[in-house]
C-alpha positions as CSV (number, residue, x, y, z in Angstrom):
1,M,81.6,124.3,161.0
2,W,84.0,126.8,159.8
3,W,82.3,129.3,161.7
4,I,82.6,127.4,164.9
5,E,86.2,126.2,164.7
6,Q,87.3,129.7,164.1
7,H,85.2,131.4,166.5
8,C,84.6,128.7,169.4
9,V,87.4,127.3,172.3
10,V,87.8,124.1,174.2
11,P,86.0,125.3,177.5
12,D,88.2,123.5,179.8
13,G,90.7,120.3,180.3
14,D,94.0,120.1,179.1
15,N,93.1,121.7,175.2
16,A,91.6,124.6,176.9
17,G,91.7,127.3,174.7
18,T,92.1,125.8,171.5
19,P,90.0,125.7,168.5
20,F,86.6,123.9,169.2
21,V,86.5,121.1,166.9
22,P,82.6,119.6,167.1
23,S,82.8,115.3,167.1
24,L,81.9,113.4,163.9
25,D,78.7,112.7,165.7
26,H,77.6,116.3,166.2
27,R,79.0,117.6,162.6
28,V,76.4,114.7,161.3
29,Y,73.7,116.2,163.8
30,M,74.1,119.9,162.9
31,A,74.8,119.4,159.1
32,N,70.9,117.7,159.4
33,W,70.0,120.2,161.5
34,Y,71.4,123.4,159.1
35,E,69.9,121.8,156.0
36,V,68.2,124.1,153.9
37,R,65.1,123.5,151.9
38,S,65.6,123.8,148.2
39,T,62.4,126.1,148.3
40,A,64.2,128.7,150.9
41,K,64.1,132.2,150.1
42,V,65.6,135.0,151.7
43,G,63.8,136.3,154.5
44,D,62.6,133.0,155.5
45,R,63.9,132.2,158.9
46,A,62.5,128.6,160.7
47,A,60.7,127.9,157.3
48,A,64.1,128.0,155.6
49,F,65.0,124.4,157.0
50,R,63.8,121.2,156.6
51,Y,64.1,120.7,160.6
52,R,61.7,122.5,163.5
53,I,62.4,120.7,166.2
54,G,66.2,118.7,166.5
55,L,66.6,115.8,168.8
56,W,70.3,114.9,169.7
57,V,70.2,111.7,171.5
58,A,73.7,110.3,172.5
59,A,75.2,108.4,175.7
60,Q,76.2,110.3,178.9
61,K,79.7,112.2,178.5
62,V,79.9,112.5,174.7
63,G,80.4,115.9,174.6
64,K,76.6,117.2,174.3
65,S,77.3,120.4,177.1
66,P,80.2,121.9,175.1
67,G,78.5,121.0,171.8
68,V,75.5,122.6,172.5
69,A,77.6,125.6,173.9
70,A,79.3,126.0,170.2
71,E,75.2,125.9,168.8
72,T,74.5,128.5,171.0
73,C,77.2,130.8,169.7
74,L,77.0,130.2,166.7
75,E,72.6,130.8,167.3
76,F,73.7,134.4,168.9
77,V,76.9,135.9,166.7
78,G,77.1,133.6,163.7
79,P,75.3,133.1,160.3
80,C,72.7,130.8,161.3
81,L,70.0,132.5,158.9
82,F,69.3,131.4,155.3
83,D,71.0,134.4,153.5
84,G,70.2,133.0,149.6
85,W,72.3,130.8,147.4
86,A,75.9,131.7,146.4
87,A,77.1,133.0,143.1
88,E,80.6,132.4,142.3
89,G,83.6,134.7,144.6
90,E,81.0,135.7,147.2
91,M,82.4,135.2,150.8
92,Y,81.2,135.7,154.5
93,I,82.8,138.2,156.7
94,C,82.0,138.6,160.4
95,P,79.9,142.0,160.6
96,W,81.6,142.5,164.1
97,A,84.3,144.9,164.9
98,G,87.4,143.4,166.3
99,C,86.4,140.1,165.1
100,P,89.8,138.2,164.0
101,C,88.1,136.4,161.2
102,M,87.7,139.7,159.6
103,D,91.1,138.8,157.9
104,T,90.4,135.2,157.0
105,P,86.7,135.2,155.3
106,Y,84.9,132.2,154.3
107,F,84.3,131.7,150.5
108,Y,81.4,129.8,149.5
109,E,81.0,127.3,146.6
110,V,78.4,128.2,144.3
111,G,75.3,127.1,144.9
112,E,76.3,127.0,148.4
113,P,73.3,128.3,151.1
114,K,74.8,131.8,152.5
115,G,74.5,132.8,156.2
116,R,73.7,135.7,158.1
117,P,73.2,136.5,161.9
118,W,70.1,137.4,163.6
119,P,69.8,140.9,164.2
120,T,68.5,140.7,167.7
121,P,68.6,137.1,169.0
122,R,67.3,136.0,172.5
123,I,68.3,132.5,173.1
124,Q,66.9,130.2,176.2
125,L,68.4,127.4,177.3
126,A,66.2,125.5,179.2
127,A,66.0,122.8,181.9
128,V,63.9,121.7,184.7
129,V,66.3,123.3,187.4
130,E,69.4,125.2,187.1
131,D,72.0,122.8,187.9
132,Q,71.3,121.2,185.3
133,V,71.9,123.6,182.5
134,E,75.0,124.3,184.4
135,N,77.1,122.0,182.4
136,T,75.9,123.9,179.3
137,W,76.2,127.3,180.7
138,G,79.5,126.7,182.2
139,A,81.3,125.8,178.8
140,L,79.6,128.6,177.5
141,V,81.0,131.6,179.3
142,P,85.0,130.1,178.7
143,M,83.6,129.6,175.4
144,I,83.2,132.8,174.6
145,D,86.0,134.6,177.5
146,D,89.0,132.8,176.4
147,G,88.8,132.9,172.7
148,P,87.8,134.9,169.8
149,L,84.6,135.9,170.6
150,A,85.7,137.6,173.4
151,N,86.1,140.7,171.2
152,V,82.7,140.4,170.1
153,I,80.6,139.6,173.4
154,P,82.5,141.9,175.6
155,K,81.0,140.7,179.2
156,T,79.2,137.6,180.1
157,G,77.5,137.5,183.7
158,E,76.4,135.0,185.6
159,A,72.6,135.3,184.9
160,F,72.7,136.5,181.1
161,I,74.9,137.3,178.3
162,R,74.1,140.4,176.3
163,H,74.6,141.0,172.8
164,P,76.8,143.2,170.9
165,N,74.1,145.2,169.8
166,R,73.3,146.4,173.0
167,N,69.4,145.5,172.6
168,R,67.6,145.1,175.6
169,D,66.2,142.0,175.1
170,S,69.2,140.4,172.8
171,R,70.8,137.9,175.2
172,V,71.6,134.4,176.0
173,E,69.5,133.4,179.3
174,I,68.7,130.2,181.7
175,V,65.0,129.0,181.8
176,T,63.7,126.8,184.0
177,S,60.6,125.6,185.3
178,K,60.0,128.6,188.3
179,A,61.0,131.2,185.3
180,D,57.9,132.7,185.1
181,G,58.4,135.8,184.3
182,K,60.6,134.7,181.1
183,L,59.0,132.4,179.8
184,G,56.6,133.2,176.2
185,A,59.2,135.4,175.5
186,R,59.9,135.4,171.8
187,I,62.9,133.5,171.0
188,S,65.4,133.0,168.3
189,A,66.6,129.6,169.5
190,G,65.5,127.4,172.6
191,K,67.9,125.0,173.9
192,C,66.6,122.4,176.3
193,D,68.8,119.9,178.2
194,E,68.2,116.4,179.4
195,T,64.3,116.6,178.1
196,G,63.8,112.7,179.1
197,L,63.3,114.0,182.5
198,W,60.8,116.4,181.4
199,T,57.3,115.1,182.3
200,E,53.5,116.3,183.1
201,S,54.5,115.7,187.0
202,N,57.1,118.4,187.0
203,G,55.3,120.9,184.9
204,M,57.7,121.0,181.9
205,K,55.3,119.6,179.2
206,K,53.5,122.5,179.4
207,F,57.0,124.6,179.9
208,E,58.1,122.9,176.6
209,R,54.6,124.2,174.6
210,N,55.1,127.9,175.8
211,L,59.1,127.5,175.0
212,R,57.8,126.1,171.2
213,R,54.8,128.6,170.9
214,G,57.7,131.7,171.6
215,A,60.2,130.3,168.9
216,G,57.4,130.0,166.2
217,G,56.5,133.9,167.0
218,M,60.0,135.1,166.2
219,G,60.5,132.1,163.3
220,G,62.9,130.6,165.8
221,R,63.8,126.5,166.0
222,V,64.1,124.3,169.3
223,S,66.7,121.5,170.0
224,H,66.8,119.1,172.2
225,S,70.1,117.3,173.9
226,S,69.5,114.3,176.2
227,N,70.2,110.9,177.0
228,P,67.7,108.4,175.8
229,Y,64.7,108.2,177.6
230,D,62.2,105.4,180.2
231,P,59.3,105.0,178.8
232,A,57.9,104.6,182.0
233,E,58.3,108.4,182.2
234,N,56.1,109.5,179.2
235,S,58.6,112.3,178.4
236,V,59.0,115.3,176.2
237,L,61.5,113.5,174.5
238,Q,59.3,110.2,174.4
239,D,56.5,112.0,172.8
240,Q,58.9,113.8,170.1
241,M,61.0,110.7,169.2
242,E,57.4,108.8,168.8
243,S,55.7,111.6,166.4
244,Q,55.3,111.3,162.8
245,L,55.6,114.7,162.2
246,P,58.4,115.1,159.6
247,D,59.9,118.0,160.5
248,I,61.5,116.8,163.8
249,L,65.3,115.5,163.4
250,K,65.7,112.6,165.2
251,H,69.6,112.1,165.5
252,H,70.0,108.9,167.7
253,F,72.4,105.8,167.0
254,P,72.0,103.3,169.4
255,P,74.0,100.2,169.4
256,P,73.5,96.9,167.9
257,V,70.5,95.2,169.5
258,H,72.2,91.7,170.1
259,L,74.5,93.3,172.3
260,D,73.9,92.4,176.0
261,F,74.8,95.8,178.4
262,A,75.2,93.1,181.0
263,L,78.2,91.0,179.7
264,K,81.3,92.9,180.1
265,K,82.6,91.9,176.7
266,D,79.3,93.2,174.8
267,R,79.5,96.2,177.1
268,M,82.8,97.2,176.0
269,L,81.5,96.9,172.3
270,I,78.7,98.9,173.4
271,L,80.9,101.6,174.7
272,K,83.1,101.8,171.8
273,W,79.9,102.3,169.7
274,N,78.7,104.6,171.6
275,Y,81.9,106.7,172.3
276,A,83.6,106.0,169.0
277,S,83.6,110.2,168.1
278,S,84.3,111.0,171.9
279,P,88.4,109.8,172.0
280,W,88.7,112.0,175.5
281,V,86.5,109.4,177.0
282,D,88.2,106.7,178.7
283,L,86.1,103.3,178.2
284,R,87.4,102.0,181.1
285,T,86.4,104.5,183.2
286,V,82.7,104.6,181.6
287,D,82.8,101.0,182.4
288,A,83.8,100.9,186.0
289,E,80.5,103.6,186.5
290,S,78.5,101.6,184.2
291,V,79.0,98.3,186.6
292,A,78.6,100.7,189.7
293,L,75.4,101.9,188.6
294,M,74.0,98.7,187.4
295,E,74.0,97.1,191.1
296,T,71.3,99.6,191.8
297,S,69.9,100.5,188.6
298,P,70.6,98.6,185.7
299,A,68.3,100.0,183.5
300,E,69.3,103.7,184.1
301,A,73.1,102.5,183.6
302,E,72.1,101.2,180.3
303,R,70.1,104.5,179.5
304,F,73.1,106.7,180.5
305,Y,76.0,104.6,179.0
306,G,74.6,102.1,176.8
307,N,72.6,104.6,174.5
308,R,69.7,102.9,174.9
309,V,65.7,103.5,175.6
310,K,65.0,101.2,178.5
311,A,62.1,101.3,181.0
312,G,63.0,101.2,184.6
313,S,61.6,97.7,186.7
314,G,58.4,96.3,185.9
315,S,59.0,96.5,182.1
316,W,57.7,93.3,180.3
317,M,59.3,92.8,177.0
318,D,63.1,93.3,176.2
319,M,62.9,95.3,173.6
320,A,66.1,94.4,172.4
321,K,64.8,90.5,171.7
322,W,61.6,91.9,170.0
323,E,63.5,94.3,167.6
324,A,65.6,90.8,167.0
325,K,62.5,89.1,165.8
326,K,61.6,92.1,162.8
327,A,61.4,90.4,159.8
328,A,64.8,90.7,157.7
329,G,62.6,92.5,155.0
330,P,59.3,93.6,154.0
331,I,57.0,90.8,153.6
332,T,53.7,90.9,151.6
333,V,51.2,88.2,152.8
334,S,49.1,86.8,149.9
335,A,45.1,86.8,149.6
336,R,43.8,84.2,150.9
337,T,46.7,83.2,152.9
338,K,45.3,81.6,156.3
339,V,46.0,83.8,159.8
340,C,44.6,84.4,163.1
341,L,43.0,87.6,164.4
342,G,43.6,89.0,167.7
343,F,41.4,92.4,168.4
344,D,42.0,94.4,171.3
345,G,39.0,97.1,172.1
346,S,37.7,100.1,173.8
347,D,35.5,102.9,173.3
348,N,36.4,106.4,174.5
349,N,40.0,106.0,176.3
350,D,42.2,103.5,175.4
351,H,43.2,102.5,172.0
352,T,42.0,99.7,169.8
353,G,43.6,97.5,167.3
354,I,43.9,94.2,165.2
355,R,46.8,92.2,164.8
356,L,47.4,89.0,162.1
357,E,49.7,86.3,162.5
358,T,49.7,83.4,159.7
359,L,49.9,79.7,161.2
360,D,53.9,79.9,160.5
361,G,54.5,83.2,163.0
362,H,54.6,85.9,161.1
363,Q,53.2,88.8,162.9
364,F,51.3,92.2,161.1
365,L,49.0,95.1,161.4
366,P,47.2,95.1,158.3
367,V,45.8,97.7,156.5
368,Y,42.3,98.1,155.0
369,G,40.5,101.0,152.5
370,E,41.1,103.0,149.7
371,K,43.9,105.3,152.0
372,R,45.3,101.9,153.5
373,L,45.1,103.1,157.2
374,K,46.4,100.7,159.5
375,T,43.9,98.5,161.6
376,Y,44.7,100.7,164.6
377,W,42.4,103.7,166.4
378,K,42.8,106.3,168.3
379,P,40.3,108.2,169.9
380,S,41.9,111.5,169.4
381,D,41.9,110.8,165.9
382,W,38.0,110.0,165.7
383,Q,36.8,113.1,167.6
384,G,36.9,111.4,170.7
385,K,35.6,108.1,170.3
386,I,36.5,105.0,168.7
387,P,34.9,104.6,165.3
388,H,33.1,101.3,165.6
389,S,31.9,101.5,161.7
390,E,35.4,101.9,161.0
391,V,36.4,99.0,162.7
392,N,33.5,96.8,161.1
393,A,34.6,97.8,157.9
394,A,37.9,96.9,158.5
395,M,37.0,93.6,159.8
396,S,34.8,93.1,157.2
397,E,37.7,93.9,154.1
398,L,40.3,91.3,156.3
399,A,37.7,88.4,156.4
400,S,37.2,88.9,152.3
401,E,41.1,89.3,152.1
402,F,42.6,86.3,154.2
403,E,40.9,83.1,155.0
404,I,40.7,83.8,159.2
405,V,41.2,80.6,161.2
406,R,40.5,81.5,164.2
407,A,40.3,85.5,165.9
408,Y,40.4,85.9,169.7
409,C,38.6,89.2,170.5
410,D,38.5,90.8,173.9
411,P,34.9,91.5,174.5
412,M,34.4,94.6,176.8
413,F,32.7,97.5,175.2
414,W,32.4,95.1,171.6
415,E,30.1,92.3,172.6
416,T,27.4,93.1,169.7
417,D,30.1,93.8,167.3
418,I,31.3,90.6,168.1
419,D,28.3,88.7,167.9
420,N,27.5,90.3,164.4
421,W,31.6,89.3,163.5
422,A,30.9,85.7,164.1
423,A,27.5,85.8,162.7
424,A,28.9,87.3,159.5
425,Y,32.3,85.2,159.1
426,G,32.3,82.2,161.4
427,E,30.9,81.5,164.5
428,K,33.3,78.7,165.8
429,K,36.2,81.5,164.1
430,F,35.4,84.2,166.4
431,V,35.7,83.8,170.1
432,K,35.2,86.4,172.6
433,W,38.3,85.8,175.2
434,Q,38.2,88.0,178.2
435,T,41.8,89.7,179.0
436,N,40.7,90.1,182.5
437,R,40.5,86.2,183.5
438,I,44.1,86.4,185.6
439,S,45.6,82.6,185.1
440,A,44.6,82.3,181.2
441,M,45.8,85.9,180.5
442,H,49.0,85.0,182.5
443,A,49.6,81.9,180.5
444,S,49.1,83.9,177.2
445,L,51.5,86.4,178.0
446,E,54.4,83.6,179.1
447,R,54.0,81.6,176.1
448,F,53.8,84.7,173.7
449,R,57.2,86.3,175.6
450,T,58.8,82.9,175.4
451,D,58.2,82.8,171.7
452,V,59.3,86.1,171.2
453,Y,62.6,85.4,173.6
454,N,63.4,81.8,172.0
455,T,66.1,82.7,169.1
456,D,65.1,79.1,167.6
457,S,61.2,80.1,167.0
458,S,59.7,80.7,163.9
459,F,58.2,83.8,165.2
460,T,58.9,87.1,163.4
461,H,57.1,90.4,163.3
462,D,56.8,93.4,160.7
463,G,58.3,95.9,163.1
464,D,55.6,98.3,163.1
465,P,56.4,101.6,165.2
466,D,53.2,101.7,166.9
467,V,53.3,98.4,168.2
468,E,56.7,98.8,168.9
469,T,55.6,101.2,171.6
470,H,53.1,99.3,173.0
471,M,55.7,96.7,173.7
472,R,57.5,99.0,175.2
473,N,54.8,100.6,177.7
474,A,53.5,97.2,178.7
475,I,54.6,96.6,182.5
476,I,53.8,93.7,184.6
477,R,51.1,94.3,187.3
478,S,51.7,91.6,189.6
479,R,48.4,89.3,191.4
480,N,47.7,86.3,192.7
481,V,50.0,83.1,193.4
482,D,49.1,80.2,191.5
483,K,47.7,77.6,193.9
484,L,49.1,74.7,191.8
485,T,53.1,76.0,191.1
486,G,53.1,78.4,193.5
487,L,54.4,81.0,190.8
488,R,53.2,84.6,190.8
489,Q,50.9,85.4,188.2
490,Y,50.8,88.8,186.7
491,I,48.7,90.9,183.7
492,L,49.7,94.1,182.0
493,G,49.3,97.4,182.7
494,K,50.5,100.9,181.4
495,P,52.9,103.4,183.4
496,T,50.5,106.1,182.7
497,D,47.1,106.4,181.4
498,H,49.0,108.1,178.3
499,Q,51.2,105.0,177.9
500,K,48.9,102.6,175.9
501,F,49.6,99.3,175.3
502,D,46.7,98.2,173.3
503,L,48.3,97.0,170.1
504,T,50.4,94.4,172.9
505,M,47.1,92.6,173.8
506,S,46.0,92.3,170.3
507,S,49.4,90.7,169.1
508,V,49.2,88.1,172.0
509,L,45.9,87.0,171.3
510,A,46.6,86.9,167.8
511,H,49.5,84.4,169.0
512,E,47.4,82.4,171.3
513,A,44.8,81.9,168.3
514,V,47.6,80.9,166.2
515,C,49.0,78.1,168.9
516,D,45.3,76.6,169.3
517,A,44.6,76.9,165.9
518,I,47.8,74.8,165.1
519,A,46.8,72.6,168.1
520,D,43.6,71.8,166.6
521,G,45.0,71.0,163.1
522,A,44.9,74.1,161.1
523,R,48.2,73.1,159.6
524,D,47.4,69.7,158.1
525,E,46.4,71.6,154.5
526,K,49.2,73.0,152.3
527,E,51.4,75.6,153.6
528,D,50.9,79.8,152.7
529,E,53.6,81.0,150.6
530,Y,54.8,85.0,150.8
531,V,56.4,87.3,148.6
532,Y,59.3,88.7,149.6
533,F,61.0,92.0,148.8
């Protein structure tokens, strides 16, 4: 932070030319992004840091572009590489001739990680098109030209910025999907703009993979700055946010889920939450822009200014309402508790999952085996095919651990397995429930969603992240009109082939089984008990 405040200036506006002070939100992001591993050694580059990829996700106009410009300055000529642990009396002095900070060195605290500049940095500011990255480039140039860095970096151009070491490849440059010649170069840092718009269809998924390979070859790292993504787009940002890898920094703090962006009073609370670290933002202006955008694209308005992941038209589940039904704390369902089961299976393309729900409405994703694996299988994890033996083993364990009152199983690809389960665990309990019956499926979907949306219903869930993703992925596919009611019926579909929703179907089937079992008197005996932690 010291280096940025000493060297970077506000690029425009009433305070142009004054020292640039990162916002609180940006400071938190950078503190985490530059967290050094306790095992780091002098000479380590990317390996010295905890995170390999950084995701700074925030609302429109919070100051991401000048923030990224300041990071770029630091990565270009500042002490951004690990250089050991400080002893008493050690200090940092810029190595660049003419830098004003030579008279005001930074004194390290004992044990603080020291920094040094890259000897030959190459930084790429990446976007789908050049206009998209112009906000960052437009902040970067005056941040250099109008402040102390003008003494270090003598010339900034429209195409690239040359490093003071005069090395031909040491530069800051813009790259886009059309920049074939630059893509794949060894880079010290990649700064990716609006990766919520980077998709397979515009070629940016391959672009991003190449960018990461270029960084990996030099020991560099890649960071993203973006508004929240539309889950219907299947973007690079969504892929990274949903990844389970521990070396991805996910900096996103959406507003409380109970606040409704469509209500003016709630919307102002949401805006105050999102722009608390951005005092230059006039909330009245942002609110007016939000209202105008909501007329044509309410989901986009909520992504841009509400700082929420929000699907466009056609999304089935309101994710704020789903989040509101998450159990207050972890719940352990005791052995031999009465449960109902939902099963949606596939063979080699879609996923397969089992959900359980207790008779008083708590739904969860069970685990099985010595490794306590989730009852959720993806072909990519099992050599391209769903492992029937694993599913059968899980079903056997669940039937032993719990008292399965009723199980609704979609029979597609699993007819024989379901027959075997019925024979082993109860023919009246394991029922083939075809999800391609439009009227029945529509009614089950409506019942499930109604119980999720009803604040007075007893339904709760475990908050499993894979289930959350599948709920978000599910979109409405309109079908025929019911001749009796005149209402249009629907089933669920996926926005793209990569966006699965099988766990959504398992959840709906488990809930339908519970409702039917209760109607048949399954609750007549003593209620089950849970242990809360």
